[in-house]
N, CA, C, O and CB atoms as a CASP TS submission, in Angstrom:
PFRMAT TS
TARGET T0000
AUTHOR 0000-0000-0000
METHOD Language model
MODEL 1
PARENT N/A
ATOM      1  N   UNK     1      22.272 -19.836 -27.730  1.00  0.00           N
ATOM      2  CA  UNK     1      20.952 -19.189 -27.454  1.00  0.00           C
ATOM      3  C   UNK     1      20.935 -18.738 -26.408  1.00  0.00           C
ATOM      4  O   UNK     1      20.457 -17.621 -26.208  1.00  0.00           O
ATOM      5  CB  UNK     1      19.889 -19.867 -27.523  1.00  0.00           C
ATOM      6  N   UNK     2      21.556 -19.630 -25.262  1.00  0.00           N
ATOM      7  CA  UNK     2      21.101 -19.092 -23.948  1.00  0.00           C
ATOM      8  C   UNK     2      22.093 -17.820 -23.547  1.00  0.00           C
ATOM      9  O   UNK     2      21.654 -16.963 -22.780  1.00  0.00           O
ATOM     10  CB  UNK     2      21.155 -20.339 -22.770  1.00  0.00           C
ATOM     11  N   UNK     3      23.515 -17.708 -24.113  1.00  0.00           N
ATOM     12  CA  UNK     3      23.746 -16.824 -23.423  1.00  0.00           C
ATOM     13  C   UNK     3      23.180 -15.483 -23.921  1.00  0.00           C
ATOM     14  O   UNK     3      23.306 -14.463 -23.244  1.00  0.00           O
ATOM     15  CB  UNK     3      24.979 -16.886 -23.233  1.00  0.00           C
ATOM     16  N   UNK     4      22.442 -15.497 -25.328  1.00  0.00           N
ATOM     17  CA  UNK     4      22.323 -14.181 -25.886  1.00  0.00           C
ATOM     18  C   UNK     4      20.632 -13.889 -24.814  1.00  0.00           C
ATOM     19  O   UNK     4      20.298 -12.764 -24.442  1.00  0.00           O
ATOM     20  CB  UNK     4      22.252 -14.216 -28.059  1.00  0.00           C
ATOM     21  N   UNK     5      20.153 -14.641 -24.636  1.00  0.00           N
ATOM     22  CA  UNK     5      18.841 -14.420 -23.547  1.00  0.00           C
ATOM     23  C   UNK     5      19.539 -14.031 -22.323  1.00  0.00           C
ATOM     24  O   UNK     5      18.947 -13.164 -21.679  1.00  0.00           O
ATOM     25  CB  UNK     5      17.808 -15.884 -23.203  1.00  0.00           C
ATOM     26  N   UNK     6      20.836 -14.518 -21.752  1.00  0.00           N
ATOM     27  CA  UNK     6      21.298 -13.539 -20.625  1.00  0.00           C
ATOM     28  C   UNK     6      21.540 -12.210 -21.040  1.00  0.00           C
ATOM     29  O   UNK     6      20.998 -11.272 -20.457  1.00  0.00           O
ATOM     30  CB  UNK     6      22.540 -13.973 -19.982  1.00  0.00           C
ATOM     31  N   UNK     7      22.099 -12.089 -21.738  1.00  0.00           N
ATOM     32  CA  UNK     7      22.380 -10.986 -22.746  1.00  0.00           C
ATOM     33  C   UNK     7      21.431  -9.748 -22.210  1.00  0.00           C
ATOM     34  O   UNK     7      21.536  -8.751 -21.494  1.00  0.00           O
ATOM     35  CB  UNK     7      21.981 -11.500 -24.422  1.00  0.00           C
ATOM     36  N   UNK     8      20.247 -10.562 -23.154  1.00  0.00           N
ATOM     37  CA  UNK     8      18.972  -9.490 -23.319  1.00  0.00           C
ATOM     38  C   UNK     8      18.720  -9.205 -21.856  1.00  0.00           C
ATOM     39  O   UNK     8      18.941  -8.050 -21.492  1.00  0.00           O
ATOM     40  CB  UNK     8      17.443 -10.147 -24.149  1.00  0.00           C
ATOM     41  N   UNK     9      18.157 -10.354 -20.677  1.00  0.00           N
ATOM     42  CA  UNK     9      18.076  -9.738 -19.558  1.00  0.00           C
ATOM     43  C   UNK     9      18.574  -8.916 -18.947  1.00  0.00           C
ATOM     44  O   UNK     9      18.031  -8.020 -18.301  1.00  0.00           O
ATOM     45  CB  UNK     9      18.077 -10.187 -19.035  1.00  0.00           C
ATOM     46  N   UNK    10      20.091  -9.222 -19.144  1.00  0.00           N
ATOM     47  CA  UNK    10      20.930  -7.758 -18.477  1.00  0.00           C
ATOM     48  C   UNK    10      20.584  -6.666 -18.996  1.00  0.00           C
ATOM     49  O   UNK    10      20.168  -5.749 -18.287  1.00  0.00           O
ATOM     50  CB  UNK    10      22.460  -7.636 -18.647  1.00  0.00           C
ATOM     51  N   UNK    11      20.715  -6.529 -20.667  1.00  0.00           N
ATOM     52  CA  UNK    11      20.017  -5.002 -20.781  1.00  0.00           C
ATOM     53  C   UNK    11      18.929  -4.500 -20.460  1.00  0.00           C
ATOM     54  O   UNK    11      18.714  -3.289 -20.497  1.00  0.00           O
ATOM     55  CB  UNK    11      19.891  -4.609 -21.783  1.00  0.00           C
ATOM     56  N   UNK    12      17.920  -5.555 -20.028  1.00  0.00           N
ATOM     57  CA  UNK    12      16.524  -5.039 -19.728  1.00  0.00           C
ATOM     58  C   UNK    12      16.720  -4.930 -18.248  1.00  0.00           C
ATOM     59  O   UNK    12      16.118  -3.956 -17.794  1.00  0.00           O
ATOM     60  CB  UNK    12      15.199  -6.043 -20.210  1.00  0.00           C
ATOM     61  N   UNK    13      17.376  -5.628 -17.353  1.00  0.00           N
ATOM     62  CA  UNK    13      17.204  -4.702 -15.977  1.00  0.00           C
ATOM     63  C   UNK    13      18.151  -3.834 -15.745  1.00  0.00           C
ATOM     64  O   UNK    13      18.223  -3.304 -14.637  1.00  0.00           O
ATOM     65  CB  UNK    13      17.165  -5.428 -14.724  1.00  0.00           C
ATOM     66  N   UNK    14      19.237  -3.469 -16.969  1.00  0.00           N
ATOM     67  CA  UNK    14      19.898  -2.251 -16.934  1.00  0.00           C
ATOM     68  C   UNK    14      19.195  -1.118 -17.028  1.00  0.00           C
ATOM     69  O   UNK    14      19.256  -0.166 -16.251  1.00  0.00           O
ATOM     70  CB  UNK    14      20.744  -2.193 -17.799  1.00  0.00           C
ATOM     71  N   UNK    15      18.309  -1.257 -18.290  1.00  0.00           N
ATOM     72  CA  UNK    15      17.479  -0.333 -18.448  1.00  0.00           C
ATOM     73  C   UNK    15      16.324   0.388 -17.669  1.00  0.00           C
ATOM     74  O   UNK    15      15.964   1.564 -17.710  1.00  0.00           O
ATOM     75  CB  UNK    15      17.145  -0.681 -19.233  1.00  0.00           C
ATOM     76  N   UNK    16      15.751  -0.912 -16.786  1.00  0.00           N
ATOM     77  CA  UNK    16      14.892  -0.455 -15.868  1.00  0.00           C
ATOM     78  C   UNK    16      15.318   0.205 -14.805  1.00  0.00           C
ATOM     79  O   UNK    16      14.659   1.166 -14.408  1.00  0.00           O
ATOM     80  CB  UNK    16      14.243  -1.312 -15.477  1.00  0.00           C
ATOM     81  N   UNK    17      16.696  -0.251 -14.037  1.00  0.00           N
ATOM     82  CA  UNK    17      17.246   0.454 -13.376  1.00  0.00           C
ATOM     83  C   UNK    17      17.700   1.645 -13.343  1.00  0.00           C
ATOM     84  O   UNK    17      17.827   2.335 -12.331  1.00  0.00           O
ATOM     85  CB  UNK    17      17.759   0.046 -13.214  1.00  0.00           C
ATOM     86  N   UNK    18      17.970   1.949 -14.472  1.00  0.00           N
ATOM     87  CA  UNK    18      18.214   3.553 -15.034  1.00  0.00           C
ATOM     88  C   UNK    18      17.152   4.461 -15.195  1.00  0.00           C
ATOM     89  O   UNK    18      16.922   5.394 -14.426  1.00  0.00           O
ATOM     90  CB  UNK    18      18.778   3.602 -16.388  1.00  0.00           C
ATOM     91  N   UNK    19      16.400   4.131 -16.369  1.00  0.00           N
ATOM     92  CA  UNK    19      15.598   5.252 -16.695  1.00  0.00           C
ATOM     93  C   UNK    19      14.014   4.558 -16.538  1.00  0.00           C
ATOM     94  O   UNK    19      13.089   5.349 -16.354  1.00  0.00           O
ATOM     95  CB  UNK    19      16.029   5.889 -18.324  1.00  0.00           C
ATOM     96  N   UNK    20      13.710   3.075 -16.611  1.00  0.00           N
ATOM     97  CA  UNK    20      12.020   2.716 -16.745  1.00  0.00           C
ATOM     98  C   UNK    20      12.017   2.704 -15.370  1.00  0.00           C
ATOM     99  O   UNK    20      10.927   2.214 -15.075  1.00  0.00           O
ATOM    100  CB  UNK    20      11.349   1.163 -17.577  1.00  0.00           C
ATOM    101  N   UNK    21      12.615   2.964 -14.359  1.00  0.00           N
ATOM    102  CA  UNK    21      12.275   2.367 -12.948  1.00  0.00           C
ATOM    103  C   UNK    21      11.165   3.417 -12.371  1.00  0.00           C
ATOM    104  O   UNK    21      10.217   2.972 -11.723  1.00  0.00           O
ATOM    105  CB  UNK    21      13.746   2.259 -11.866  1.00  0.00           C
ATOM    106  N   UNK    22      11.269   4.532 -12.565  1.00  0.00           N
ATOM    107  CA  UNK    22      10.006   5.532 -12.187  1.00  0.00           C
ATOM    108  C   UNK    22       8.741   5.346 -13.327  1.00  0.00           C
ATOM    109  O   UNK    22       7.646   5.820 -13.024  1.00  0.00           O
ATOM    110  CB  UNK    22      10.597   7.319 -12.230  1.00  0.00           C
ATOM    111  N   UNK    23       8.889   4.725 -14.498  1.00  0.00           N
ATOM    112  CA  UNK    23       8.021   4.780 -15.518  1.00  0.00           C
ATOM    113  C   UNK    23       6.897   3.659 -14.911  1.00  0.00           C
ATOM    114  O   UNK    23       5.667   3.708 -14.903  1.00  0.00           O
ATOM    115  CB  UNK    23       8.781   4.442 -17.028  1.00  0.00           C
ATOM    116  N   UNK    24       7.670   2.814 -14.498  1.00  0.00           N
ATOM    117  CA  UNK    24       7.215   1.031 -14.119  1.00  0.00           C
ATOM    118  C   UNK    24       6.323   1.762 -13.069  1.00  0.00           C
ATOM    119  O   UNK    24       5.108   1.571 -13.001  1.00  0.00           O
ATOM    120  CB  UNK    24       8.690  -0.458 -13.350  1.00  0.00           C
ATOM    121  N   UNK    25       6.866   2.434 -12.427  1.00  0.00           N
ATOM    122  CA  UNK    25       5.921   2.773 -10.796  1.00  0.00           C
ATOM    123  C   UNK    25       4.830   3.254 -11.015  1.00  0.00           C
ATOM    124  O   UNK    25       3.809   2.890 -10.431  1.00  0.00           O
ATOM    125  CB  UNK    25       6.473   3.864  -9.702  1.00  0.00           C
ATOM    126  N   UNK    26       4.898   4.539 -12.276  1.00  0.00           N
ATOM    127  CA  UNK    26       3.940   5.032 -12.783  1.00  0.00           C
ATOM    128  C   UNK    26       2.768   4.304 -13.484  1.00  0.00           C
ATOM    129  O   UNK    26       1.559   4.499 -13.365  1.00  0.00           O
ATOM    130  CB  UNK    26       4.446   5.749 -13.435  1.00  0.00           C
ATOM    131  N   UNK    27       3.549   3.278 -14.363  1.00  0.00           N
ATOM    132  CA  UNK    27       2.775   2.213 -14.995  1.00  0.00           C
ATOM    133  C   UNK    27       1.593   1.186 -14.248  1.00  0.00           C
ATOM    134  O   UNK    27       0.479   0.802 -14.607  1.00  0.00           O
ATOM    135  CB  UNK    27       3.816   1.390 -15.488  1.00  0.00           C
ATOM    136  N   UNK    28       2.295   0.990 -13.225  1.00  0.00           N
ATOM    137  CA  UNK    28       1.315   0.033 -12.205  1.00  0.00           C
ATOM    138  C   UNK    28      -0.073   0.825 -11.816  1.00  0.00           C
ATOM    139  O   UNK    28      -0.814   0.282 -10.996  1.00  0.00           O
ATOM    140  CB  UNK    28       2.197  -0.337 -10.610  1.00  0.00           C
ATOM    141  N   UNK    29      -0.419   2.005 -12.339  1.00  0.00           N
ATOM    142  CA  UNK    29      -1.886   2.303 -11.924  1.00  0.00           C
ATOM    143  C   UNK    29      -2.538   2.017 -13.140  1.00  0.00           C
ATOM    144  O   UNK    29      -3.718   1.669 -13.191  1.00  0.00           O
ATOM    145  CB  UNK    29      -2.225   3.825 -11.387  1.00  0.00           C
ATOM    146  N   UNK    30      -1.677   2.177 -14.295  1.00  0.00           N
ATOM    147  CA  UNK    30      -2.239   2.462 -15.839  1.00  0.00           C
ATOM    148  C   UNK    30      -2.453   0.331 -16.022  1.00  0.00           C
ATOM    149  O   UNK    30      -1.564  -0.420 -15.621  1.00  0.00           O
ATOM    150  CB  UNK    30      -0.495   3.643 -17.351  1.00  0.00           C
ATOM    151  N   UNK    31      -3.818  -0.214 -16.701  1.00  0.00           N
ATOM    152  CA  UNK    31      -3.939  -1.615 -17.445  1.00  0.00           C
ATOM    153  C   UNK    31      -3.178  -2.236 -18.073  1.00  0.00           C
ATOM    154  O   UNK    31      -2.945  -3.443 -18.012  1.00  0.00           O
ATOM    155  CB  UNK    31      -4.663  -1.701 -18.192  1.00  0.00           C
ATOM    156  N   UNK    32      -2.468  -0.984 -19.117  1.00  0.00           N
ATOM    157  CA  UNK    32      -1.617  -1.206 -20.349  1.00  0.00           C
ATOM    158  C   UNK    32      -0.294  -2.044 -20.089  1.00  0.00           C
ATOM    159  O   UNK    32       0.119  -2.994 -20.754  1.00  0.00           O
ATOM    160  CB  UNK    32      -1.214   0.200 -20.947  1.00  0.00           C
ATOM    161  N   UNK    33       0.497  -1.232 -18.506  1.00  0.00           N
ATOM    162  CA  UNK    33       1.606  -1.722 -18.161  1.00  0.00           C
ATOM    163  C   UNK    33       1.469  -3.175 -18.240  1.00  0.00           C
ATOM    164  O   UNK    33       2.163  -4.007 -18.824  1.00  0.00           O
ATOM    165  CB  UNK    33       1.994  -1.238 -16.944  1.00  0.00           C
ATOM    166  N   UNK    34       0.301  -3.308 -17.441  1.00  0.00           N
ATOM    167  CA  UNK    34       0.316  -4.755 -16.849  1.00  0.00           C
ATOM    168  C   UNK    34       1.136  -6.407 -18.067  1.00  0.00           C
ATOM    169  O   UNK    34       1.686  -7.497 -17.912  1.00  0.00           O
ATOM    170  CB  UNK    34      -1.714  -4.979 -16.532  1.00  0.00           C
ATOM    171  N   UNK    35       0.673  -5.503 -19.143  1.00  0.00           N
ATOM    172  CA  UNK    35       1.333  -6.730 -20.536  1.00  0.00           C
ATOM    173  C   UNK    35       2.581  -6.907 -20.195  1.00  0.00           C
ATOM    174  O   UNK    35       3.072  -8.029 -20.321  1.00  0.00           O
ATOM    175  CB  UNK    35       1.421  -6.186 -22.335  1.00  0.00           C
ATOM    176  N   UNK    36       3.428  -5.707 -19.637  1.00  0.00           N
ATOM    177  CA  UNK    36       5.035  -5.765 -19.560  1.00  0.00           C
ATOM    178  C   UNK    36       4.992  -7.310 -18.720  1.00  0.00           C
ATOM    179  O   UNK    36       6.041  -7.863 -18.390  1.00  0.00           O
ATOM    180  CB  UNK    36       5.930  -4.173 -18.523  1.00  0.00           C
TER
END
């Protein structure tokens, strides 16, 4: 259970660092992204 959660966090971080980083900056302006 714990290891799987750690793996998910790592995957999410890598995705954010590679492709979603610019999207998050733009998303800060929109209220929809605040849910994430």
